[in-house]
PQR file of N, CA, C, O and H, with PARSE charges and radii, in Angstrom:
ATOM      1  N   MET A   1     -44.080  30.014   9.759 -0.4000 1.5000
ATOM      2  CA  MET A   1     -43.856  28.651   9.306 -0.0000 2.0000
ATOM      3  C   MET A   1     -43.278  28.647   7.896  0.5500 1.7000
ATOM      4  O   MET A   1     -42.369  27.878   7.587 -0.5500 1.4000
ATOM      5  N   LYS A   2     -43.824  29.525   7.039 -0.4000 1.5000
ATOM      6  CA  LYS A   2     -43.353  29.619   5.664 -0.0000 2.0000
ATOM      7  C   LYS A   2     -41.895  30.090   5.644  0.5500 1.7000
ATOM      8  O   LYS A   2     -41.093  29.607   4.844 -0.5500 1.4000
ATOM      9  H   LYS A   2     -44.563  30.151   7.290  0.4000 1.0000
ATOM     10  N   PHE A   3     -41.563  31.025   6.518 -0.4000 1.5000
ATOM     11  CA  PHE A   3     -40.209  31.555   6.605 -0.0000 2.0000
ATOM     12  C   PHE A   3     -39.222  30.458   7.023  0.5500 1.7000
ATOM     13  O   PHE A   3     -38.104  30.401   6.511 -0.5500 1.4000
ATOM     14  H   PHE A   3     -42.215  31.417   7.168  0.4000 1.0000
ATOM     15  N   LEU A   4     -39.631  29.598   7.942 -0.4000 1.5000
ATOM     16  CA  LEU A   4     -38.787  28.506   8.425 -0.0000 2.0000
ATOM     17  C   LEU A   4     -38.499  27.504   7.305  0.5500 1.7000
ATOM     18  O   LEU A   4     -37.370  27.026   7.194 -0.5500 1.4000
ATOM     19  H   LEU A   4     -40.539  29.645   8.358  0.4000 1.0000
ATOM     20  N   LEU A   5     -39.481  27.179   6.483 -0.4000 1.5000
ATOM     21  CA  LEU A   5     -39.282  26.264   5.357 -0.0000 2.0000
ATOM     22  C   LEU A   5     -38.320  26.856   4.326  0.5500 1.7000
ATOM     23  O   LEU A   5     -37.504  26.134   3.753 -0.5500 1.4000
ATOM     24  H   LEU A   5     -40.398  27.567   6.574  0.4000 1.0000
ATOM     25  N   ILE A   6     -38.412  28.155   4.091 -0.4000 1.5000
ATOM     26  CA  ILE A   6     -37.505  28.812   3.144 -0.0000 2.0000
ATOM     27  C   ILE A   6     -36.068  28.756   3.676  0.5500 1.7000
ATOM     28  O   ILE A   6     -35.141  28.471   2.917 -0.5500 1.4000
ATOM     29  H   ILE A   6     -39.075  28.741   4.556  0.4000 1.0000
ATOM     30  N   ILE A   7     -35.881  29.021   4.953 -0.4000 1.5000
ATOM     31  CA  ILE A   7     -34.545  28.980   5.565 -0.0000 2.0000
ATOM     32  C   ILE A   7     -33.967  27.567   5.485  0.5500 1.7000
ATOM     33  O   ILE A   7     -32.796  27.401   5.142 -0.5500 1.4000
ATOM     34  H   ILE A   7     -36.634  29.252   5.569  0.4000 1.0000
ATOM     35  N   ILE A   8     -34.764  26.554   5.794 -0.4000 1.5000
ATOM     36  CA  ILE A   8     -34.296  25.160   5.741 -0.0000 2.0000
ATOM     37  C   ILE A   8     -33.929  24.776   4.309  0.5500 1.7000
ATOM     38  O   ILE A   8     -32.913  24.118   4.086 -0.5500 1.4000
ATOM     39  H   ILE A   8     -35.715  26.688   6.073  0.4000 1.0000
ATOM     40  N   THR A   9     -34.748  25.183   3.339 -0.4000 1.5000
ATOM     41  CA  THR A   9     -34.473  24.886   1.934 -0.0000 2.0000
ATOM     42  C   THR A   9     -33.180  25.556   1.482  0.5500 1.7000
ATOM     43  O   THR A   9     -32.367  24.927   0.804 -0.5500 1.4000
ATOM     44  H   THR A   9     -35.573  25.718   3.521  0.4000 1.0000
ATOM     45  N   LEU A  10     -32.977  26.812   1.843 -0.4000 1.5000
ATOM     46  CA  LEU A  10     -31.745  27.512   1.479 -0.0000 2.0000
ATOM     47  C   LEU A  10     -30.521  26.867   2.135  0.5500 1.7000
ATOM     48  O   LEU A  10     -29.468  26.741   1.508 -0.5500 1.4000
ATOM     49  H   LEU A  10     -33.637  27.322   2.393  0.4000 1.0000
ATOM     50  N   ALA A  11     -30.664  26.468   3.378 -0.4000 1.5000
ATOM     51  CA  ALA A  11     -29.555  25.814   4.076 -0.0000 2.0000
ATOM     52  C   ALA A  11     -29.193  24.495   3.401  0.5500 1.7000
ATOM     53  O   ALA A  11     -28.012  24.174   3.269 -0.5500 1.4000
ATOM     54  H   ALA A  11     -31.519  26.570   3.886  0.4000 1.0000
ATOM     55  N   LEU A  12     -30.187  23.735   2.975 -0.4000 1.5000
ATOM     56  CA  LEU A  12     -29.932  22.479   2.258 -0.0000 2.0000
ATOM     57  C   LEU A  12     -29.238  22.735   0.928  0.5500 1.7000
ATOM     58  O   LEU A  12     -28.308  22.013   0.569 -0.5500 1.4000
ATOM     59  H   LEU A  12     -31.147  23.996   3.082  0.4000 1.0000
ATOM     60  N   LEU A  13     -29.674  23.747   0.195 -0.4000 1.5000
ATOM     61  CA  LEU A  13     -29.039  24.067  -1.087 -0.0000 2.0000
ATOM     62  C   LEU A  13     -27.575  24.475  -0.895  0.5500 1.7000
ATOM     63  O   LEU A  13     -26.701  24.044  -1.647 -0.5500 1.4000
ATOM     64  H   LEU A  13     -30.429  24.334   0.486  0.4000 1.0000
ATOM     65  N   VAL A  14     -27.321  25.296   0.101 -0.4000 1.5000
ATOM     66  CA  VAL A  14     -25.940  25.711   0.380 -0.0000 2.0000
ATOM     67  C   VAL A  14     -25.105  24.493   0.760  0.5500 1.7000
ATOM     68  O   VAL A  14     -23.970  24.361   0.302 -0.5500 1.4000
ATOM     69  H   VAL A  14     -28.032  25.646   0.711  0.4000 1.0000
ATOM     70  N   TYR A  15     -25.638  23.610   1.579 -0.4000 1.5000
ATOM     71  CA  TYR A  15     -24.921  22.409   1.995 -0.0000 2.0000
ATOM     72  C   TYR A  15     -24.609  21.521   0.793  0.5500 1.7000
ATOM     73  O   TYR A  15     -23.498  21.004   0.672 -0.5500 1.4000
ATOM     74  H   TYR A  15     -26.560  23.717   1.951  0.4000 1.0000
ATOM     75  N   ILE A  16     -25.587  21.345  -0.096 -0.4000 1.5000
ATOM     76  CA  ILE A  16     -25.390  20.498  -1.280 -0.0000 2.0000
ATOM     77  C   ILE A  16     -24.337  21.097  -2.207  0.5500 1.7000
ATOM     78  O   ILE A  16     -23.572  20.358  -2.827 -0.5500 1.4000
ATOM     79  H   ILE A  16     -26.489  21.765   0.002  0.4000 1.0000
ATOM     80  N   LEU A  17     -24.287  22.411  -2.310 -0.4000 1.5000
ATOM     81  CA  LEU A  17     -23.311  23.059  -3.186 -0.0000 2.0000
ATOM     82  C   LEU A  17     -21.905  23.085  -2.576  0.5500 1.7000
ATOM     83  O   LEU A  17     -20.920  22.985  -3.308 -0.5500 1.4000
ATOM     84  H   LEU A  17     -24.908  23.011  -1.807  0.4000 1.0000
ATOM     85  N   ILE A  18     -21.798  23.214  -1.278 -0.4000 1.5000
ATOM     86  CA  ILE A  18     -20.488  23.340  -0.628 -0.0000 2.0000
ATOM     87  C   ILE A  18     -19.853  21.980  -0.311  0.5500 1.7000
ATOM     88  O   ILE A  18     -18.628  21.880  -0.246 -0.5500 1.4000
ATOM     89  H   ILE A  18     -22.598  23.295  -0.683  0.4000 1.0000
ATOM     90  N   ARG A  19     -20.643  20.961  -0.119 -0.4000 1.5000
ATOM     91  CA  ARG A  19     -20.124  19.647   0.269 -0.0000 2.0000
ATOM     92  C   ARG A  19     -19.058  19.102  -0.683  0.5500 1.7000
ATOM     93  O   ARG A  19     -18.030  18.633  -0.196 -0.5500 1.4000
ATOM     94  H   ARG A  19     -21.639  21.043  -0.172  0.4000 1.0000
ATOM     95  N   PRO A  20     -19.235  19.133  -2.015 -0.5600 1.5000
ATOM     96  CA  PRO A  20     -18.170  18.627  -2.899  0.2800 2.0000
ATOM     97  C   PRO A  20     -16.864  19.416  -2.782  0.5500 1.7000
ATOM     98  O   PRO A  20     -15.779  18.851  -2.920 -0.5500 1.4000
ATOM     99  N   ILE A  21     -16.970  20.698  -2.533 -0.4000 1.5000
ATOM    100  CA  ILE A  21     -15.765  21.525  -2.384 -0.0000 2.0000
ATOM    101  C   ILE A  21     -15.004  21.113  -1.125  0.5500 1.7000
ATOM    102  O   ILE A  21     -13.775  21.033  -1.141 -0.5500 1.4000
ATOM    103  H   ILE A  21     -17.852  21.157  -2.421  0.4000 1.0000
ATOM    104  N   LEU A  22     -15.721  20.854  -0.049 -0.4000 1.5000
ATOM    105  CA  LEU A  22     -15.078  20.455   1.202 -0.0000 2.0000
ATOM    106  C   LEU A  22     -14.444  19.069   1.097  0.5500 1.7000
ATOM    107  O   LEU A  22     -13.407  18.822   1.713 -0.5500 1.4000
ATOM    108  H   LEU A  22     -16.718  20.919  -0.036  0.4000 1.0000
ATOM    109  N   LYS A  23     -15.043  18.171   0.335 -0.4000 1.5000
ATOM    110  CA  LYS A  23     -14.481  16.832   0.160 -0.0000 2.0000
ATOM    111  C   LYS A  23     -13.160  16.887  -0.599  0.5500 1.7000
ATOM    112  O   LYS A  23     -12.249  16.117  -0.294 -0.5500 1.4000
ATOM    113  H   LYS A  23     -15.885  18.372  -0.165  0.4000 1.0000
ATOM    114  N   ASN A  24     -13.035  17.772  -1.572 -0.4000 1.5000
ATOM    115  CA  ASN A  24     -11.824  17.858  -2.385 -0.0000 2.0000
ATOM    116  C   ASN A  24     -10.665  18.499  -1.642  0.5500 1.7000
ATOM    117  O   ASN A  24      -9.522  18.360  -2.079 -0.5500 1.4000
ATOM    118  H   ASN A  24     -13.775  18.398  -1.820  0.4000 1.0000
ATOM    119  N   ASN A  25     -10.903  19.184  -0.556 -0.4000 1.5000
ATOM    120  CA  ASN A  25      -9.841  19.858   0.183 -0.0000 2.0000
ATOM    121  C   ASN A  25      -9.152  18.964   1.201  0.5500 1.7000
ATOM    122  O   ASN A  25      -8.234  19.419   1.882 -0.5500 1.4000
ATOM    123  H   ASN A  25     -11.831  19.297  -0.201  0.4000 1.0000
ATOM    124  N   LYS A  26      -9.561  17.715   1.327 -0.4000 1.5000
ATOM    125  CA  LYS A  26      -8.918  16.807   2.270 -0.0000 2.0000
ATOM    126  C   LYS A  26      -7.498  16.518   1.796  0.5500 1.7000
ATOM    127  O   LYS A  26      -7.260  16.416   0.592 -0.5500 1.4000
ATOM    128  H   LYS A  26     -10.307  17.345   0.773  0.4000 1.0000
ATOM    129  N   PRO A  27      -6.561  16.386   2.715 -0.5600 1.5000
ATOM    130  CA  PRO A  27      -5.188  16.072   2.295  0.2800 2.0000
ATOM    131  C   PRO A  27      -5.140  14.695   1.639  0.5500 1.7000
ATOM    132  O   PRO A  27      -5.731  13.732   2.130 -0.5500 1.4000
ATOM    133  N   ARG A  28      -4.439  14.626   0.543 -0.4000 1.5000
ATOM    134  CA  ARG A  28      -4.354  13.367  -0.196 -0.0000 2.0000
ATOM    135  C   ARG A  28      -3.248  12.499   0.381  0.5500 1.7000
ATOM    136  O   ARG A  28      -2.227  12.996   0.855 -0.5500 1.4000
ATOM    137  H   ARG A  28      -3.959  15.408   0.145  0.4000 1.0000
ATOM    138  N   LYS A  29      -3.472  11.204   0.331 -0.4000 1.5000
ATOM    139  CA  LYS A  29      -2.468  10.274   0.820 -0.0000 2.0000
ATOM    140  C   LYS A  29      -1.301  10.233  -0.161  0.5500 1.7000
ATOM    141  O   LYS A  29      -1.489  10.269  -1.377 -0.5500 1.4000
ATOM    142  H   LYS A  29      -4.302  10.801  -0.054  0.4000 1.0000
ATOM    143  N   LYS A  30      -0.109  10.159   0.386 -0.4000 1.5000
ATOM    144  CA  LYS A  30       1.069  10.069  -0.464 -0.0000 2.0000
ATOM    145  C   LYS A  30       1.139   8.671  -1.069  0.5500 1.7000
ATOM    146  O   LYS A  30       0.896   7.683  -0.377 -0.5500 1.4000
ATOM    147  H   LYS A  30       0.044  10.130   1.374  0.4000 1.0000
ATOM    148  N   PRO A  31       1.466   8.582  -2.345 -0.5600 1.5000
ATOM    149  CA  PRO A  31       1.593   7.249  -2.938  0.2800 2.0000
ATOM    150  C   PRO A  31       2.779   6.512  -2.329  0.5500 1.7000
ATOM    151  O   PRO A  31       3.787   7.120  -1.970 -0.5500 1.4000
ATOM    152  N   LYS A  32       2.648   5.222  -2.221 -0.4000 1.5000
ATOM    153  CA  LYS A  32       3.733   4.418  -1.668 -0.0000 2.0000
ATOM    154  C   LYS A  32       4.921   4.435  -2.610  0.5500 1.7000
ATOM    155  O   LYS A  32       4.778   4.532  -3.829 -0.5500 1.4000
ATOM    156  H   LYS A  32       1.829   4.727  -2.513  0.4000 1.0000
ATOM    157  N   ASP A  33       6.093   4.337  -2.012 -0.4000 1.5000
ATOM    158  CA  ASP A  33       7.317   4.328  -2.801 -0.0000 2.0000
ATOM    159  C   ASP A  33       7.374   3.023  -3.592  0.5500 1.7000
ATOM    160  O   ASP A  33       7.383   1.938  -3.011 -0.5500 1.4000
ATOM    161  H   ASP A  33       6.209   4.258  -1.022  0.4000 1.0000
ATOM    162  N   GLU A  34       7.413   3.134  -4.902 -0.4000 1.5000
ATOM    163  CA  GLU A  34       7.392   1.969  -5.776 -0.0000 2.0000
ATOM    164  C   GLU A  34       8.779   1.379  -6.006  0.5500 1.7000
ATOM    165  O   GLU A  34       8.902   0.324  -6.627 -0.5500 1.4000
ATOM    166  H   GLU A  34       7.406   4.016  -5.374  0.4000 1.0000
ATOM    167  N   SER A  35       9.822   2.042  -5.518 -0.4000 1.5000
ATOM    168  CA  SER A  35      11.172   1.554  -5.777 -0.0000 2.0000
ATOM    169  C   SER A  35      11.542   0.481  -4.755  0.5500 1.7000
ATOM    170  O   SER A  35      11.934   0.790  -3.629 -0.5500 1.4000
ATOM    171  H   SER A  35       9.722   2.900  -5.013  0.4000 1.0000
ATOM    172  N   ILE A  36      11.415  -0.755  -5.150 -0.4000 1.5000
ATOM    173  CA  ILE A  36      11.754  -1.880  -4.294 -0.0000 2.0000
ATOM    174  C   ILE A  36      13.132  -2.371  -4.706  0.5500 1.7000
ATOM    175  O   ILE A  36      13.368  -2.699  -5.869 -0.5500 1.4000
ATOM    176  H   ILE A  36      11.096  -1.006  -6.064  0.4000 1.0000
ATOM    177  N   GLU A  37      14.037  -2.415  -3.739 -0.4000 1.5000
ATOM    178  CA  GLU A  37      15.397  -2.838  -4.031 -0.0000 2.0000
ATOM    179  C   GLU A  37      15.552  -4.334  -3.775  0.5500 1.7000
ATOM    180  O   GLU A  37      14.955  -4.889  -2.852 -0.5500 1.4000
ATOM    181  H   GLU A  37      13.845  -2.148  -2.794  0.4000 1.0000
ATOM    182  N   GLU A  38      16.356  -4.963  -4.602 -0.4000 1.5000
ATOM    183  CA  GLU A  38      16.652  -6.376  -4.422 -0.0000 2.0000
ATOM    184  C   GLU A  38      17.678  -6.518  -3.303  0.5500 1.7000
ATOM    185  O   GLU A  38      18.660  -5.777  -3.255 -0.5500 1.4000
ATOM    186  H   GLU A  38      16.841  -4.512  -5.351  0.4000 1.0000
ATOM    187  N   MET A  39      17.449  -7.465  -2.413 -0.4000 1.5000
ATOM    188  CA  MET A  39      18.352  -7.693  -1.285 -0.0000 2.0000
ATOM    189  C   MET A  39      19.183  -8.945  -1.552  0.5500 1.7000
ATOM    190  O   MET A  39      18.690  -9.935  -2.093 -0.5500 1.4000
ATOM    191  H   MET A  39      16.651  -8.066  -2.452  0.4000 1.0000
ATOM    192  N   GLN A  40      20.450  -8.878  -1.161 -0.4000 1.5000
ATOM    193  CA  GLN A  40      21.359 -10.005  -1.316 -0.0000 2.0000
ATOM    194  C   GLN A  40      21.904 -10.394   0.055  0.5500 1.7000
ATOM    195  O   GLN A  40      22.191  -9.534   0.887 -0.5500 1.4000
ATOM    196  H   GLN A  40      20.851  -8.074  -0.722  0.4000 1.0000
ATOM    197  N   GLU A  41      22.040 -11.691   0.277 -0.4000 1.5000
ATOM    198  CA  GLU A  41      22.561 -12.183   1.546 -0.0000 2.0000
ATOM    199  C   GLU A  41      24.079 -12.249   1.488  0.5500 1.7000
ATOM    200  O   GLU A  41      24.654 -12.708   0.501 -0.5500 1.4000
ATOM    201  H   GLU A  41      21.807 -12.390  -0.400  0.4000 1.0000
ATOM    202  N   CYS A  42      24.714 -11.792   2.541 -0.4000 1.5000
ATOM    203  CA  CYS A  42      26.175 -11.845   2.637 -0.0000 2.0000
ATOM    204  C   CYS A  42      26.596 -13.315   2.723  0.5500 1.7000
ATOM    205  O   CYS A  42      26.062 -14.072   3.533 -0.5500 1.4000
ATOM    206  H   CYS A  42      24.247 -11.420   3.343  0.4000 1.0000
ATOM    207  N   ALA A  43      27.552 -13.711   1.886 -0.4000 1.5000
ATOM    208  CA  ALA A  43      28.014 -15.097   1.863 -0.0000 2.0000
ATOM    209  C   ALA A  43      28.771 -15.467   3.132  0.5500 1.7000
ATOM    210  O   ALA A  43      28.907 -16.651   3.440 -0.5500 1.4000
ATOM    211  H   ALA A  43      27.986 -13.096   1.227  0.4000 1.0000
ATOM    212  N   TYR A  44      29.262 -14.491   3.866 -0.4000 1.5000
ATOM    213  CA  TYR A  44      30.053 -14.775   5.069 -0.0000 2.0000
ATOM    214  C   TYR A  44      29.209 -14.733   6.349  0.5500 1.7000
ATOM    215  O   TYR A  44      29.194 -15.699   7.111 -0.5500 1.4000
ATOM    216  H   TYR A  44      29.152 -13.529   3.616  0.4000 1.0000
ATOM    217  N   CYS A  45      28.510 -13.620   6.586 -0.4000 1.5000
ATOM    218  CA  CYS A  45      27.802 -13.465   7.870 -0.0000 2.0000
ATOM    219  C   CYS A  45      26.281 -13.617   7.767  0.5500 1.7000
ATOM    220  O   CYS A  45      25.612 -13.748   8.792 -0.5500 1.4000
ATOM    221  H   CYS A  45      28.522 -12.835   5.966  0.4000 1.0000
ATOM    222  N   GLY A  46      25.725 -13.602   6.559 -0.4000 1.5000
ATOM    223  CA  GLY A  46      24.290 -13.822   6.391 -0.0000 2.0000
ATOM    224  C   GLY A  46      23.422 -12.582   6.484  0.5500 1.7000
ATOM    225  O   GLY A  46      22.197 -12.687   6.414 -0.5500 1.4000
ATOM    226  H   GLY A  46      26.269 -13.496   5.726  0.4000 1.0000
ATOM    227  N   VAL A  47      24.021 -11.410   6.638 -0.4000 1.5000
ATOM    228  CA  VAL A  47      23.258 -10.161   6.706 -0.0000 2.0000
ATOM    229  C   VAL A  47      22.754  -9.809   5.309  0.5500 1.7000
ATOM    230  O   VAL A  47      23.482  -9.958   4.328 -0.5500 1.4000
ATOM    231  H   VAL A  47      25.015 -11.324   6.695  0.4000 1.0000
ATOM    232  N   TYR A  48      21.508  -9.340   5.219 -0.4000 1.5000
ATOM    233  CA  TYR A  48      20.957  -8.925   3.931 -0.0000 2.0000
ATOM    234  C   TYR A  48      21.290  -7.462   3.673  0.5500 1.7000
ATOM    235  O   TYR A  48      21.120  -6.608   4.544 -0.5500 1.4000
ATOM    236  H   TYR A  48      20.916  -9.219   6.016  0.4000 1.0000
ATOM    237  N   THR A  49      21.768  -7.186   2.464 -0.4000 1.5000
ATOM    238  CA  THR A  49      22.148  -5.843   2.044 -0.0000 2.0000
ATOM    239  C   THR A  49      21.520  -5.592   0.681  0.5500 1.7000
ATOM    240  O   THR A  49      21.343  -6.523  -0.105 -0.5500 1.4000
ATOM    241  H   THR A  49      21.906  -7.879   1.757  0.4000 1.0000
ATOM    242  N   SER A  50      21.184  -4.334   0.399 -0.4000 1.5000
ATOM    243  CA  SER A  50      20.631  -4.035  -0.923 -0.0000 2.0000
ATOM    244  C   SER A  50      21.690  -4.338  -1.978  0.5500 1.7000
ATOM    245  O   SER A  50      22.886  -4.186  -1.732 -0.5500 1.4000
ATOM    246  H   SER A  50      21.328  -3.578   1.038  0.4000 1.0000
ATOM    247  N   ALA A  51      21.243  -4.762  -3.140 -0.4000 1.5000
ATOM    248  CA  ALA A  51      22.169  -5.147  -4.207 -0.0000 2.0000
ATOM    249  C   ALA A  51      23.050  -3.974  -4.623  0.5500 1.7000
ATOM    250  O   ALA A  51      24.169  -4.177  -5.094 -0.5500 1.4000
ATOM    251  H   ALA A  51      20.271  -4.886  -3.340  0.4000 1.0000
ATOM    252  N   ASN A  52      22.559  -2.753  -4.455 -0.4000 1.5000
ATOM    253  CA  ASN A  52      23.350  -1.572  -4.814 -0.0000 2.0000
ATOM    254  C   ASN A  52      24.522  -1.364  -3.861  0.5500 1.7000
ATOM    255  O   ASN A  52      25.563  -0.852  -4.273 -0.5500 1.4000
ATOM    256  H   ASN A  52      21.650  -2.588  -4.073  0.4000 1.0000
ATOM    257  N   GLU A  53      24.373  -1.747  -2.608 -0.4000 1.5000
ATOM    258  CA  GLU A  53      25.408  -1.515  -1.601 -0.0000 2.0000
ATOM    259  C   GLU A  53      26.294  -2.734  -1.365  0.5500 1.7000
ATOM    260  O   GLU A  53      27.350  -2.614  -0.745 -0.5500 1.4000
ATOM    261  H   GLU A  53      23.528  -2.163  -2.274  0.4000 1.0000
ATOM    262  N   ALA A  54      25.883  -3.897  -1.845 -0.4000 1.5000
ATOM    263  CA  ALA A  54      26.636  -5.124  -1.601 -0.0000 2.0000
ATOM    264  C   ALA A  54      27.894  -5.165  -2.465  0.5500 1.7000
ATOM    265  O   ALA A  54      27.955  -4.560  -3.535 -0.5500 1.4000
ATOM    266  H   ALA A  54      25.024  -3.994  -2.348  0.4000 1.0000
ATOM    267  N   PHE A  55      28.887  -5.889  -1.974 -0.4000 1.5000
ATOM    268  CA  PHE A  55      30.134  -6.095  -2.713 -0.0000 2.0000
ATOM    269  C   PHE A  55      30.061  -7.466  -3.375  0.5500 1.7000
ATOM    270  O   PHE A  55      29.696  -8.449  -2.729 -0.5500 1.4000
ATOM    271  H   PHE A  55      28.837  -6.381  -1.105  0.4000 1.0000
ATOM    272  N   LEU A  56      30.404  -7.537  -4.659 -0.4000 1.5000
ATOM    273  CA  LEU A  56      30.338  -8.777  -5.418 -0.0000 2.0000
ATOM    274  C   LEU A  56      31.750  -9.253  -5.710  0.5500 1.7000
ATOM    275  O   LEU A  56      32.560  -8.514  -6.268 -0.5500 1.4000
ATOM    276  H   LEU A  56      30.700  -6.739  -5.184  0.4000 1.0000
ATOM    277  N   SER A  57      32.042 -10.498  -5.330 -0.4000 1.5000
ATOM    278  CA  SER A  57      33.357 -11.072  -5.587 -0.0000 2.0000
ATOM    279  C   SER A  57      33.191 -12.553  -5.881  0.5500 1.7000
ATOM    280  O   SER A  57      32.627 -13.290  -5.071 -0.5500 1.4000
ATOM    281  H   SER A  57      31.384 -11.098  -4.877  0.4000 1.0000
ATOM    282  N   GLN A  58      33.673 -12.988  -7.023 -0.4000 1.5000
ATOM    283  CA  GLN A  58      33.619 -14.389  -7.447 -0.0000 2.0000
ATOM    284  C   GLN A  58      32.192 -14.938  -7.393  0.5500 1.7000
ATOM    285  O   GLN A  58      31.976 -16.081  -6.989 -0.5500 1.4000
ATOM    286  H   GLN A  58      34.131 -12.390  -7.681  0.4000 1.0000
ATOM    287  N   GLY A  59      31.233 -14.128  -7.797 -0.4000 1.5000
ATOM    288  CA  GLY A  59      29.836 -14.547  -7.851 -0.0000 2.0000
ATOM    289  C   GLY A  59      29.126 -14.560  -6.507  0.5500 1.7000
ATOM    290  O   GLY A  59      27.974 -14.986  -6.430 -0.5500 1.4000
ATOM    291  H   GLY A  59      31.408 -13.200  -8.125  0.4000 1.0000
ATOM    292  N   LYS A  60      29.779 -14.105  -5.449 -0.4000 1.5000
ATOM    293  CA  LYS A  60      29.173 -14.063  -4.115 -0.0000 2.0000
ATOM    294  C   LYS A  60      29.010 -12.614  -3.680  0.5500 1.7000
ATOM    295  O   LYS A  60      29.829 -11.755  -4.009 -0.5500 1.4000
ATOM    296  H   LYS A  60      30.715 -13.759  -5.511  0.4000 1.0000
ATOM    297  N   TYR A  61      27.936 -12.357  -2.934 -0.4000 1.5000
ATOM    298  CA  TYR A  61      27.673 -11.019  -2.411 -0.0000 2.0000
ATOM    299  C   TYR A  61      28.117 -10.931  -0.954  0.5500 1.7000
ATOM    300  O   TYR A  61      27.957 -11.874  -0.180 -0.5500 1.4000
ATOM    301  H   TYR A  61      27.272 -13.054  -2.667  0.4000 1.0000
ATOM    302  N   TYR A  62      28.683  -9.768  -0.599 -0.4000 1.5000
ATOM    303  CA  TYR A  62      29.136  -9.517   0.766 -0.0000 2.0000
ATOM    304  C   TYR A  62      28.592  -8.171   1.234  0.5500 1.7000
ATOM    305  O   TYR A  62      28.385  -7.258   0.434 -0.5500 1.4000
ATOM    306  H   TYR A  62      28.813  -9.001  -1.229  0.4000 1.0000
ATOM    307  N   CYS A  63      28.364  -8.061   2.550 -0.4000 1.5000
ATOM    308  CA  CYS A  63      27.820  -6.820   3.100 -0.0000 2.0000
ATOM    309  C   CYS A  63      28.900  -5.769   3.291  0.5500 1.7000
ATOM    310  O   CYS A  63      28.595  -4.577   3.331 -0.5500 1.4000
ATOM    311  H   CYS A  63      28.533  -8.802   3.200  0.4000 1.0000
ATOM    312  N   SER A  64      30.158  -6.183   3.411 -0.4000 1.5000
ATOM    313  CA  SER A  64      31.254  -5.235   3.626 -0.0000 2.0000
ATOM    314  C   SER A  64      32.547  -5.816   3.062  0.5500 1.7000
ATOM    315  O   SER A  64      32.633  -7.003   2.746 -0.5500 1.4000
ATOM    316  H   SER A  64      30.406  -7.152   3.379  0.4000 1.0000
ATOM    317  N   LYS A  65      33.531  -4.964   2.946 -0.4000 1.5000
ATOM    318  CA  LYS A  65      34.843  -5.416   2.472 -0.0000 2.0000
ATOM    319  C   LYS A  65      35.480  -6.361   3.486  0.5500 1.7000
ATOM    320  O   LYS A  65      36.211  -7.278   3.110 -0.5500 1.4000
ATOM    321  H   LYS A  65      33.462  -4.000   3.202  0.4000 1.0000
ATOM    322  N   GLU A  66      35.205  -6.137   4.767 -0.4000 1.5000
ATOM    323  CA  GLU A  66      35.760  -7.000   5.808 -0.0000 2.0000
ATOM    324  C   GLU A  66      35.262  -8.437   5.649  0.5500 1.7000
ATOM    325  O   GLU A  66      36.048  -9.382   5.724 -0.5500 1.4000
ATOM    326  H   GLU A  66      34.612  -5.392   5.072  0.4000 1.0000
ATOM    327  N   CYS A  67      33.964  -8.598   5.432 -0.4000 1.5000
ATOM    328  CA  CYS A  67      33.410  -9.943   5.236 -0.0000 2.0000
ATOM    329  C   CYS A  67      33.989 -10.582   3.980  0.5500 1.7000
ATOM    330  O   CYS A  67      34.276 -11.779   3.960 -0.5500 1.4000
ATOM    331  H   CYS A  67      33.326  -7.831   5.371  0.4000 1.0000
ATOM    332  N   MET A  68      34.157  -9.786   2.942 -0.4000 1.5000
ATOM    333  CA  MET A  68      34.714 -10.305   1.696 -0.0000 2.0000
ATOM    334  C   MET A  68      36.148 -10.791   1.923  0.5500 1.7000
ATOM    335  O   MET A  68      36.527 -11.849   1.420 -0.5500 1.4000
ATOM    336  H   MET A  68      33.924  -8.814   2.958  0.4000 1.0000
ATOM    337  N   GLN A  69      36.938 -10.036   2.666 -0.4000 1.5000
ATOM    338  CA  GLN A  69      38.321 -10.424   2.934 -0.0000 2.0000
ATOM    339  C   GLN A  69      38.390 -11.650   3.842  0.5500 1.7000
ATOM    340  O   GLN A  69      39.231 -12.524   3.628 -0.5500 1.4000
ATOM    341  H   GLN A  69      36.630  -9.177   3.074  0.4000 1.0000
ATOM    342  N   LYS A  70      37.528 -11.730   4.843 -0.4000 1.5000
ATOM    343  CA  LYS A  70      37.531 -12.874   5.757 -0.0000 2.0000
ATOM    344  C   LYS A  70      37.145 -14.161   5.039  0.5500 1.7000
ATOM    345  O   LYS A  70      37.683 -15.228   5.335 -0.5500 1.4000
ATOM    346  H   LYS A  70      36.845 -11.021   5.017  0.4000 1.0000
ATOM    347  N   ASP A  71      36.213 -14.058   4.094 -0.4000 1.5000
ATOM    348  CA  ASP A  71      35.736 -15.251   3.393 -0.0000 2.0000
ATOM    349  C   ASP A  71      36.761 -15.749   2.379  0.5500 1.7000
ATOM    350  O   ASP A  71      36.816 -16.949   2.107 -0.5500 1.4000
ATOM    351  H   ASP A  71      35.777 -13.191   3.853  0.4000 1.0000
ATOM    352  N   THR A  72      37.558 -14.872   1.823 -0.4000 1.5000
ATOM    353  CA  THR A  72      38.527 -15.288   0.804 -0.0000 2.0000
ATOM    354  C   THR A  72      39.847 -15.747   1.419  0.5500 1.7000
ATOM    355  O   THR A  72      40.714 -16.235   0.695 -0.5500 1.4000
ATOM    356  H   THR A  72      37.513 -13.898   2.044  0.4000 1.0000
ATOM    357  N   GLN A  73      40.025 -15.606   2.731 -0.4000 1.5000
ATOM    358  CA  GLN A  73      41.278 -16.043   3.365 -0.0000 2.0000
ATOM    359  C   GLN A  73      41.282 -17.520   3.601  0.5500 1.7000
ATOM    360  O   GLN A  73      42.256 -18.059   4.125 -0.5500 1.4000
ATOM    361  H   GLN A  73      39.320 -15.209   3.320  0.4000 1.0000
TER
END
């Protein structure tokens, strides 16, 4: 009986010491991408395009050169 209590106590001590190590080894979640791009609506067809990719002409944004040419005709 005494031997069983010693084994249980040692097992608990090992568990208490190893548990924090096992918790830290979990894969961490990747942070969300914080770069949010501003979207602009095409003045001709209404498609939304990122401001970096949109074409700007006479204060209006267009999704493509074709839309820009069609709107200015």
